C-alpha positions in Angstrom: 77.4 -113.8 57.4 77.2 -117.1 56.3 73.7 -117.4 58.8 72.2 -114.3 57.2 72.4 -115.5 54.0 70.9 -118.6 54.9 67.7 -117.0 56.5 67.2 -115.1 53.7 67.6 -118.2 50.9 64.9 -119.9 53.4 63.1 -116.3 53.4 62.9 -116.4 49.4 61.9 -119.7 49.2 58.2 -119.1 50.2 57.6 -115.9 48.5 55.7 -117.5 45.9 52.8 -115.3 44.0 49.2 -115.4 43.7 48.9 -118.2 40.8 50.5 -120.4 43.2 47.7 -119.4 45.9 49.3 -118.1 49.2 47.8 -120.9 51.2 50.0 -123.8 49.1 51.0 -125.3 52.1 47.1 -126.2 53.3 46.4 -127.5 50.2 49.3 -130.2 50.6 48.3 -131.2 54.3 45.1 -131.7 52.9 46.1 -133.7 50.0 48.1 -136.1 52.1 45.4 -136.1 55.1 43.1 -137.9 52.3 46.1 -140.6 52.2 45.2 -143.9 53.8 47.5 -144.6 56.7 47.7 -148.4 55.5 49.3 -146.8 52.5 51.4 -144.3 54.7 53.1 -147.3 56.9 53.9 -148.9 53.2 55.7 -147.0 52.4 57.3 -145.5 55.3 58.4 -149.7 56.0 60.0 -149.3 52.9 61.8 -146.1 53.3 60.1 -144.5 50.1 57.8 -141.9 52.5 60.6 -138.9 51.6 60.4 -139.4 48.2 57.0 -140.0 47.8 56.2 -136.7 48.9 58.7 -135.1 47.0 56.7 -136.4 43.7 53.6 -135.8 45.6 53.6 -132.2 46.7 55.4 -131.8 43.1 52.6 -132.5 41.0 50.6 -129.9 43.2 52.6 -127.6 43.2 52.5 -128.1 38.9 48.6 -128.6 38.9 48.6 -124.8 40.0 49.9 -123.9 36.5 48.2 -123.5 32.9 50.8 -123.7 31.0 50.3 -124.7 26.9 52.8 -127.2 26.1 53.2 -129.2 23.3 53.6 -132.8 24.4 54.7 -134.3 21.1 57.2 -132.6 20.8 59.1 -132.4 24.2 58.2 -136.5 23.9 60.1 -136.4 20.4 63.1 -135.0 22.0 62.9 -137.5 24.5 63.2 -140.3 21.8 65.4 -139.0 20.6 67.6 -138.4 23.5 67.3 -142.0 24.9 67.8 -143.3 21.4 63.8 -144.8 21.5 62.7 -145.2 17.5 59.0 -146.4 18.0 56.0 -145.8 20.1 56.3 -149.6 21.2 60.0 -149.3 22.1 59.3 -146.3 24.4 56.2 -148.2 26.3 59.1 -150.9 26.8 61.3 -148.4 28.2 58.2 -146.9 30.6 56.9 -150.2 31.3 60.4 -151.4 32.3 60.5 -147.9 34.4 56.7 -148.9 36.1 55.5 -145.8 33.7 52.4 -146.0 32.1 52.0 -143.4 28.7 50.4 -140.9 31.0 52.8 -141.3 33.5 55.4 -140.1 31.3 53.3 -137.6 29.4 52.9 -135.8 33.0 56.3 -136.3 33.6 57.2 -134.2 30.7 54.7 -131.6 31.2 55.7 -131.0 34.8 59.2 -130.3 34.1 58.4 -127.7 31.8 55.9 -126.1 34.3 58.7 -126.4 36.5 61.5 -124.5 34.7 58.5 -121.5 34.2 58.0 -121.4 37.6 61.3 -121.0 39.0 62.0 -118.5 35.7 59.3 -116.4 36.8 59.8 -117.1 41.1 63.1 -117.5 41.1 65.1 -115.3 38.4 64.8 -112.6 40.6 67.5 -114.3 42.8 69.5 -115.3 40.9 71.9 -112.8 40.3 72.3 -113.1 44.3 72.3 -116.7 44.0 75.5 -116.8 41.4 77.5 -114.4 42.9 77.4 -116.2 46.0 78.4 -119.5 44.1 80.6 -118.0 41.6 84.0 -119.9 43.0 82.0 -122.9 42.2 81.4 -122.0 38.7 84.5 -120.9 37.9 86.2 -123.5 35.2 89.8 -124.4 36.2 92.6 -126.0 33.9 95.1 -127.0 36.2 98.5 -128.9 36.2 98.9 -131.8 38.9 101.5 -133.9 40.3 102.0 -135.5 43.8 104.9 -137.5 45.4 105.4 -138.4 48.7 109.1 -137.0 49.7 109.1 -132.7 49.5 112.9 -132.8 48.6 111.2 -134.8 45.2 109.2 -132.4 45.4 110.9 -129.3 45.2 113.6 -130.7 42.9 110.2 -131.7 40.1 109.3 -127.8 41.1 112.9 -126.6 40.5 113.2 -128.6 37.0 109.9 -127.4 35.4 110.2 -123.8 36.7 113.9 -123.7 35.0 112.3 -125.5 32.1 114.6 -128.2 31.8 111.8 -131.0 31.5 107.9 -130.6 31.1 105.5 -130.7 33.3 103.4 -133.5 31.6 106.5 -136.0 31.3 107.5 -135.4 35.2 104.2 -136.2 35.7 104.0 -139.4 34.0 107.1 -140.6 35.4 106.6 -139.3 39.4 103.2 -138.7 40.2 101.3 -140.8 43.0 98.5 -143.1 42.7 96.1 -140.8 44.5 96.5 -138.4 41.1 94.7 -140.5 38.8 95.1 -138.3 35.8 98.9 -139.2 34.8 99.3 -136.6 32.6 99.5 -134.5 34.8 96.4 -131.9 33.3 92.8 -131.5 35.4 89.7 -129.9 33.9 88.0 -127.8 32.7 86.1 -128.4 36.0 84.3 -126.2 39.2 86.5 -126.7 42.5 83.6 -127.6 44.2 85.0 -131.2 45.0 88.7 -129.7 45.0 90.4 -130.7 48.3 90.1 -127.1 50.5 94.3 -126.7 50.4 94.2 -126.7 46.4 91.0 -124.6 46.3 93.1 -122.2 47.9 96.0 -122.5 46.1 93.6 -122.1 42.6 91.7 -119.3 43.5 94.3 -116.7 44.6 96.6 -117.9 41.6 97.5 -116.8 37.9 97.0 -118.0 34.8 101.0 -119.7 34.1 101.6 -119.4 37.9 104.1 -122.8 39.3 103.4 -122.6 42.8 105.9 -123.4 45.4 105.4 -126.9 46.6 102.8 -127.4 49.5 101.3 -130.0 51.3 98.0 -131.9 50.9 97.5 -134.4 53.9 100.3 -136.9 53.2 101.3 -135.8 50.0 103.5 -133.0 48.5 101.8 -131.0 45.7 103.4 -129.2 42.4 101.1 -127.2 40.4 100.5 -124.4 37.8 97.2 -123.2 36.8 97.1 -123.2 32.9 93.8 -121.7 32.5 91.1 -119.9 34.5 87.0 -119.5 32.7 85.2 -117.1 34.5 81.6 -118.2 34.9 78.8 -116.3 33.5 75.1 -115.1 34.3 74.1 -116.5 30.3 70.4 -118.4 29.8 71.9 -121.4 30.5 72.9 -120.8 33.7 70.4 -118.8 35.5 67.8 -121.9 34.5 70.2 -123.8 36.5 70.3 -121.8 39.4 66.5 -121.0 39.7 65.7 -125.0 38.7 68.0 -125.5 41.9 66.2 -123.1 44.0 62.8 -123.8 43.4 64.5 -127.4 44.4 65.4 -125.5 47.5 61.8 -124.5 47.9 60.7 -127.6 47.3 62.5 -129.9 49.6 61.4 -127.4 52.6 57.9 -128.0 51.4 58.7 -131.8 51.6 60.7 -131.6 54.9 57.5 -129.9 56.8 55.1 -132.1 55.4 56.9 -135.5 56.7 57.7 -133.7 59.6 53.9 -133.6 60.1 52.7 -136.7 58.5 55.1 -138.7 60.9 53.9 -137.1 64.1 50.1 -137.3 63.3 50.9 -141.4 62.7 53.0 -141.9 66.2 
């Protein structure tokens, strides 16, 4: 099943409409061929080949889109987010990043184009992608205590289950250093970076359920699911997913171009 899903994912990345041109790869290959061998070798030696090609290809893709964009408003938003008070400070900020004002404006414009392309081309795949990744997008809040010994884990479990003690107070007193949140409460957060054993337990738990102690590596865990918020495919989620699909597609183009370039310069 996962192999089939991967193949389907790869297929959708190459389903761009006419406005991006059917021969986009040929256009990319032609422009890359115009780069000097000296320049290519220089960025290869400095480990910058992939990142350069990724940006280079993204610029080519964006150049295929004619979109009316208010750069001044975008720049004002950028300055506000970065607490830049005037143009002088902006120029200093860009200089530190090794960018000119024109580079900056082009980046702002390209990001708007990327969002437009992503929504236009990959929105039809957003629902499938959302369903496939929903378990990682749902937000969980849970209480956790980790201890070294099984006997202690079961003793604490019984105290919590019988309401003899509060979960948080036992967490502060007994929870091990592996659990950095000493109050015991974790989340809300997705399960993408959660230990596989804990993730499996949380996926099947019910709200308010105190789970029997179980082992995670060398630790014993006591867990109670406090809240689960189901992810929804709203506009924000759709944009995040479509941007992710755009990134995957652009990465495939970059990998293909990198392989060809390396083979041609060996």
